[in-house]
N, C-alpha and C positions, 0 to 999 in steps of 0.2 A: 385523528389524521389522515388523510387518502393515502392512497398508493404513490401519488406524488412527491410526496414528499418524507421523508424521514433526517431524524436526526444525526449527525455524521457520529462515524465513531471513532472516536481521537487517535485510536489505536487499535489493534487487537484487543492488546492486554485491557486497554483501558476504555473500553468502548462506551460505555454511560459514565467514564467520569467521575466514578464513583468512590469518595475516600473513605478508611476509616477515621479513628481518632488520629492512629500516630502519625497517620499523612496529612491529616487537617493542622494539629500541634507544627508539624514539621513547617508546613506552607506557612503559618500565621508569625514563626519564629523566622522566616528567609523574608515576609513579606510580600508572601502571595494574599493573604486572606483565608477566612475560611469559607468552607463549602460555598454557603451563601453568595460569598464575596466575590464569585469566580469570574470573570471577565464575560461578557453578556455572551460573544462568541461560541463560548462552550456549551449554551441549551440553544443555538441557531438552528432553525430548521433548513434546508436548501432543495429544491429539485432533484429529483435522482435524476432525469432525465440526460436533464445538464451536466450534473456531478460525472456520472460514467458518460459521458465526450471528456471529461477531463477540462472543461470550457467554463465552469466556474470558480476554480482555486476559492475554495470554500475556505472558509475560518476553522484552521485547525490547531491545535496544541499539543505538542509530546508532554503528555503529563510526568512521563518518567523521567528524560531528562531536562523539562522548562527551557528549551535550545530552539526559537525559533528564528525565522526568517520572515521580515512583512516586504510586502508589495504592495504597487494597487495595481487594480486592474484594467487595463484599458493601457496601461501606459506605455506599452511598449507591443507593434505586431513583430513577431518574428518574419524575417527576410524571405520565408521560403513558403510564403502564408501562414494562415493562424492555428499553429501549429499547437495550442490546445481548443482550437476544436470552436471557434468562437464567434458570429458575425458579431461585429460591431456595430452592426442597428439592432441585434438583440441585446448590447449592454445598455444599460440609463444612465444615466446621469447622474444620477446616486454613488451607481457602482462603482463608476470611474473613478470617483470619488473618497471610494469608500478604503479604510486602510484593511489588508487582507493580511492571510500570513500563509508561509507554508509549512509542511511538518517535516522534520528533518525522520528519517525511517532507512536508513542504510540496507537494511534486509529485500526490504518490499523494492527500491526502487534496483538494487542487484540485480534480482530475481528477473525483474523487467525486461534489465537487461541485457542478461545470458539467453532470455530467449526473445531480440532484438527490438526490444520496445526501450525508446524514451525520447524524449522533446530536447533537450540542448543542452553541450557539454560546456565547461568551463574551466580555464585554471586560476583558480586564485590562493592569493596569500590570505592566511588569517590573520587580517593587521588588527591592530589597537580598539581602533574607530568600526572596525566592522564587527567584534565581536560588544562594542559599547554601546552600539546603534541594534543589535537584535535584543539584548539584554531590554532596552528601554522599551522596546517595541514590543517581548515578549507581557509586560503589562500595558499594555496600551497607551502608554504614556503619551504616545506622540498626539493619538487620535482624541485624548481627553485633551491635549494641551492645546489640538485644533480646535475642538467644539464648545470652547472657552475663549480665546482671544479674539481679545475687540476688534475686529475685521474692520478698516472704514468703506469697505466695498460691499453693497448687495448681492453680486454676481460673480462669482469667483471661476474664472479659464483654469486656473490652476489650484489643484488641491491645498485648502489651508495646512496639510500638515507634511506639505511637498516644503512647504514656505518656510517652516521653522524646522524639518530638518536639515534646510539648507542654510538658514540662519547659524542653527546649533553647530552645523559641522565645520561652517567658518570659523567660531569663538573656539575652537576643539583645535583646530593648527595655529589659531594666535593670530588670523585673518582677518582682517577688519573694513578693507574694501573691497565694496560690492562688485567691482570691473575685474578682480582678479576670482571672482567664486568658479569660473570655467580652470583654473591650473589648481585649485583646490581641488573638486569634484573627479578631475582626473588623476592626479594622484593619493586622493585617500581613500578610507574604506567604505563611504556611504551609498554609494552604486552597490558593493560588493555587499553588503549587507541585506540592501532588496529584490538583490537576485537580478535576472535579465529582463524582466520586465521595467526596471527601472532603466537601463540604460549596459550597454555592452559596448568593447572595444571594437576600435574598429580604424580602419589604416586613411589617413589623408592622402586622396589622390594625386594633388598638385607637391606634398612636399615629402610624402612616406611618414611623417609624422602620426603615434599612436594619439588617437585621441575616441572619443564617444561617441556613438548614436546613437539615440534615445528618440523615443517615438512622439512624448508629449502628449500634451491634454487638449489639443485644440487643432485647427486648423488655419492657424495664422501667420506663421511662418512660411516668408519666401524662398528660407535656407534649410536646408536639414538641419537639426536640432543635435547641437554638441553638448549641450548640458541637459537635464530635465527641466529645468526652466531658466527662463532667461535671469542675468543678472541684472541688466533695469527693471523688472517686475520686482525684483527682491529690493531695492532700493527705493521704488515706488512704496510700496505696501510699510515699509518701515517707515518712509518719510509723511505717510500720510494718517498712518495710527498717532491718535493721541497721546500725549506724555502723561498724561491724568491718567486714561481710561490704562495706558499699559504699567502705569503705578500701579494701579487697582487691580488688574492682569493678576499683577507677577505676587503680590500680597495676598489676595483674596483664592485665584483659580491655583496658581502653581503653587503656594504651600498647602493648598487642600489634596493637592497629587498627594504629594508625601505625607500627610497628613493619611489620607485613603489607605495608601499602600505602608501605615505601620514604621513610621522614617523618622518619627520623635523618639526618643529615650523616655522612661520613666520618669526620672528624676526630674526631666524636664527643666534642665539647665541653657538659659538663654544667656544674651553677650549682645550689649549694644555699643554701640560709637561712632563717630564721624568723621570723616576724612577730607582732603582738599585734592580736586581733579585737578590740574594745569595744567592752560593751555594757551597757545601763544597767545602776544599781547597785541590782539584786534578785536576790535570792538562791534565787528560783527558779527561775533560768537555769541548766539541769541540768550540773550536772561544770564550771564557769564558776570562777574564784579573783578574788579580792578580795586586789589588788596597791598599791603605793605606783610612782607615776613621777613623773619632776622634768620639766621646762617640754617637752625632746625626745621621752618617753613611752618613757625610757630606763627603767627598774625600780631603785627603790631598797629595799635592805635596813634593814626598819623596824626589826630588832633591833638596831641597832647604831646608832639614832637616838634619842633625847630627844624627848619630846609634843613640846617647844619646835622640835626641830628639824623633828619632820615636822611641822608646819603649813608650811614653804616646798613640800612635795610635796603630790600631788593622789593620794587614794586611786581608783580605777577597777576595775570588773569588767572580768575580759576571761577570751578565749580565747586558744589559739596554735595559728598554721598554720606546720607546718614542708614545705616543697615543695621537690620538685627540679625543675629547668626546663633545657632544651634549647635551644643556641644555633647559629649558627655562628660563623666569626671575624669573618665581616663585619657580625653582628648584624642578620642581614636575617629572623627570624623568631624567636618563641618557643615553645613548648610544653612544657606540665609533663606531666611522666612520675612524677611521687611526688605521694602528698601524705598529711599528717596532721595532723587536727584532734584536740585537746588541752586538757587545763585548763591553763591561762596559768602555774602553778606549775612545770608539768613542761619539765625542762630540754631544751632544743632538738640539745644534741648526740648523745645515744645515740638518739634519733629519728631523726635525718636518716642515721645509718651503718645503722640498720634499714632506712632506705629503697633506702641502697646496694646492700647484701645483697637485699634482697627484688627488686633489679630484676634483679641479673646472675641468681639465681637463678630466676626467671619466663623470663629473655630473654636469659643467655645471655651470656660475657664478648666484649668486642670492640668493641659499642654502646659504652658509657663506655670513654672513651681519659683523658681529663680531666677532674679534676673542681677546680671553682674556689672555697674557702670563705672566709668571716671567719673572725678569729683564737678567734670565741666555738666553735669547733668542733676545735679544736686536742685532737686525743687522741693518743699514741702509739701505743699496739696498733691503736687502729681502722687510723688511717691506712697503717700496717704490714702491717695484713690485705688493704686495698685494693688493696697495690703487690703483696705475694708472693700471693695468692689471687684475686684479682678482677683484675689486672693493670690498675691503676688508677693514674694517676698523680698525685698530689693537689697542686696548689699553693695554699699558705696564708701566713698574713702571719702572727710570730714576736710573742707577748708581749714588752712589754718590760722586766717582770718574769723571764724565761727566761736560765736559764747559759748557753745559746745564743746569747742576743740581745748581754747582757753583752758575751761571749769577741768576739764581732765585730766589736763597737764597739771595746773594748781593741785589737784587732790593727788597725783603723782608724786608732786616733788614735795609733798607734803608726809610722805610716809604712809600717806590714807586708804592704801591699793595694796594687794596683795600679787604682784605677779608670779610668775611664772616662765620655767626656759623654755623656748620653743629650738624645734630643731628642725631643718631643711629633712624633709623623704627622703632614705637612703637612695638613688639611680636603682635599678635592677641592671646586673653585672650581664656583659655578651655572653652568653654561654658557650661553654669550651664544648669542642667537638667533641664524642664520646669515641670516635675513631682517630684518633692523631697518630699519623707515626713516630715510631721511638725517635727517627732523627728531627723531625718537627718539636719535638719537644723538648729535645737536647739544647738545639739552636736558640729556642726562646728563652731557654733558663740562663742560657750564654749572655742573651741580650741583656736580660733583665739585670743579673749580677755586674755588666758592664756599666749599665745605665747607674744604679746605685755606689759602682767605685768612682765614676765620673762626679757623681750629685757630691758624691763626701771631698771629694780632693777641693772642687770647688763651689763652695758654698753659697747661695745667691744671696743677691744684693741686701740687709734688712731692710725691710716694711717699713714706708712713714704710718707712725703709731696713728694720724690723727684720719689715715685713712683703711686702718685695719681693724675690722670688726671684730671684740672679744667674742659679745654673748646677745642674742637675741630673745627677749624677754614680753611677756604679753599679761593684760591683767581687764578681766572681765567690769563692765560697769552698766547695771541692769536698767532700765527701766530711767532712763534721763528723760527730763522735759524742759530743758532749754533749749531746743529747738524748739519753738513755740508756734512757729508754722504749717507745723506737720503733725496732724491731725491723731494720730496714731504714737505708741511709746515708741521708741529708737533706745537697743543695746547698743554701746557701743566694746570695741576691742582695741586697747592703747598698745601700740605696740615700741618698746624703749628699745633701741640699739645701743649698745655700750664701746666703745672703739679704746682701741690700745692707750691716749692720751688722755682718759677720764673721762673726756665728754658724752653727751647724750644724746640723741636725735629722736623726735618721737613722732609717730604719725596714726592715725589712729582709721578707722574700718568701724561704720554706722551700717546696723540691722536692725530689719523691721523683727527678723523672728528673732526666740529667746535665742540664749547662748545656750548651749549644750557643749560645746567643746571649741576650746580656741583656738589649736591645730588644725578643727577641720574649718574653720572661718578663715586662719589664713590659707591653708591652702586653695580652699575656693576661691577665694579671688586671682590667685595664683593662673588662675584659669585664661583671665582678663586679656593680658597682653597677646595670648593666639589669636584675635580678630586681629590686631597692631600687624600679626606677623602677616595674615592671610591679605591683607590690605598692602603690605612690600609686595608678595608674590604676586598679585594682580597687578600692578603694577609697573612691575621690572618682568617678567614674563610670562603675561595675558596680557599686556598692552590695552589694559582698559580705559588709559586715557590717549592711548593713541586714535584719538578721532580727526577723520578725514573729512568730516564736514561737520559747517558751522552751524546747522539746523540744531533746532534744541530737542525737537522729537527726534533725529537721528542717535542725536548723544543719549536721551534717556534710552532709545532703544540699544545701544552699544553694548551701553551696562545693565540692561538685565536680563540681556542675552551671551554677554561673558558669565555674569551670578546664576545663570541659569544652567548654563552649560556644565560650570564648576562643581553646584551643584549635586546637579544629576552625576557628575564621573565619582565627585565622593560618593553618593549612594552605590552605583555600581559597585565601586571598591570593596564596600560595605557588604556587599550583598555576596558577592566572589569570595569574601573573606582574604582578602586583599588588603587589610585595615595599615597596615606599616609604610602603606604607599600614599594614604592619607597627608602626613606632614609635611609631604615632597613637594617642590615646585612640579606646575601641570608638566612643563616642562621635558624635565625627570622623570616623571610618569608615564610618559610617552615616549621615552629612549630606555625605558624594564619593561614596558610590555611589549613593544615592535617584537621583536625578536622569536618567532612566532614559525609552522612549518608552515611550507606551503601546500595545497591539497590540492585536488580533480574534482569540481564539483558536477554533479550530473542531477539534472532534472527530468520528474516525468510524473503527467499528471499533477497532483498536489502537492509534491514531495518531492525531497531533496536528499541526495545522500554525497557527503566528504571523504574521499577517500585520499591515502597515500599514493604518491606515482606508482610505485612498486606495484600495489595491492591494484592498481587500475591496472596495470601492462599488465599483469599475473591475469585479472579477470578476462581481458582483450584477449590473448594468447589460446585461451584455453578456450576460446567459445566452440560452439558448435556451428557446423558449418552453414547451413541456414539461418541461424542467426548472425553471423557473421557477414551473409551477403547483405542481409536486411539493414542490417549497421551502418556499414559498406554503399549501399544506395542513399541514407538519409543522410550520410556525410556529407556527399557529396551535392545535394540537394542543397543544403547548411553552406556548405565551402560556396555555391555560385552566387547564394543571395547573400552570402558577408562580402564578395567580391565588391557588388554593386551597392553597397552600404550609402556613402554618400554621393548622392547623384547632382547634387545644388550645396555644396561646401562652401563657406566663407571666407575669403582670402586669407591665407597664414599671415 
């Protein structure tokens, strides 16, 4: 290696990013990988002459804190000239579209500031979206998503990672209309996450409103850029991306990125299900179907009903989403690992098993170890293929019209089975504060005594014995052969629910794994409703079916990026040890993450510092006179440049 190129020192302490065994284990546990799996930028070499000029914005990572801010070189030129010392002619097209990183180094930036050296100063709120984008930037997730995205264009005037980040930012805020992108990017935290080179606040000369000033990525705009990219570019890119290729990108490449970052739990629990996405009754919705539904949104076969009987139901136009979700036994996170959006009339059963086949083909065996399904996915040959070829154990309830179910109930009624009592797991009580004030403790004790007295004085009305569950019992039936279409042995767990009036209800779980613990099987199947809860949250709070276009490619794009954003947010909360938030709706998660401190951001060469306002004020007031004069002169140059940011703004 000659003197013109040296490896970047990531910081003074981690100059060669050498990790001991403890640090490697910690990185692996947090999803950062081992030393051999470090991102390529940790080993990349850069010319020292441009680095000394501060112009390369070289890849750098703060190994101690793992907090990174990501910007793209060439996306912004400071109004007072090229503050980073780079001539546009010297920046290649490849460098312009490469995702770059600033390193957080408060000490180094503050030392330079005390000597009168800085590049830019801004005030920023540490928004939840900002931290979210910093987290996925530090793992190069955007760059990896862009490298695999099935772009319909041969040439990109805007880097693909900007398109993906913008799309994710819209879904993060529950906004799906591309013409609303300017409002999202102004109010959100995406621009803050990528630093001033993505864009910064400016004043509209006509209205005085606060907007953005962005340099952009090409010279094709007649007006000043007020967004990192044009909303119409986002819409056209989404519309031109083929739906089948987008499905494949999500199922193969997006899921592969989660696998690369160790996001899958070792137990390998996956849940499959399908749900309907309803749209207005307009046949212009491409590939949609018009079906008859009951009051619970369950489809009804219209061919078996008369016109008079059909009047009791509702015709609705819809699509169908078939998805594969990953979680752990405690339900601490939910990652979407596969999806297909099809016409509402298509049956979900073969589509789900195709997702499983594709997952194993793309990512190998051993990741999916347990597949939990609803009875609508009963298919003997497919269940057998999962067990024999993919080594996946399937847990699924039996239908009441199946011979295997009738045989099991017959054995139970003949007292040929040994039942054991099943009790639901005891919920974990809420922890009692250790340092509870005495007055609060006494008040709570008095409240509990009052409630107990009222319950004793006015007991609740007697419950209906037909609906009062007395006990739950389970019995194991190994190696049943009645399910003749399935080529592997089926083990059954028969559940008997006894009610107050003496009648019993039966339902049965089928398992390709030998039964060791009946309680464990039932507790595992209790995880299945979590995917239905995800469907409810995505429909009610993320607007997954609030389509603003009738184009099928745009519909698939909206679904894919909503699920991608949801999964990335789940992964982010898991990595930041905020597991309790993962079960909440996305809007509630954002409400809980938003209250954070505002900070002063100082940029200097390849580094950035975050200071609270009082800390920044103290540093300014204690500057030496030469440093104060240098900072004053540069601040005035910055203000003159910022005052004329928007020369040709769009009409308000």
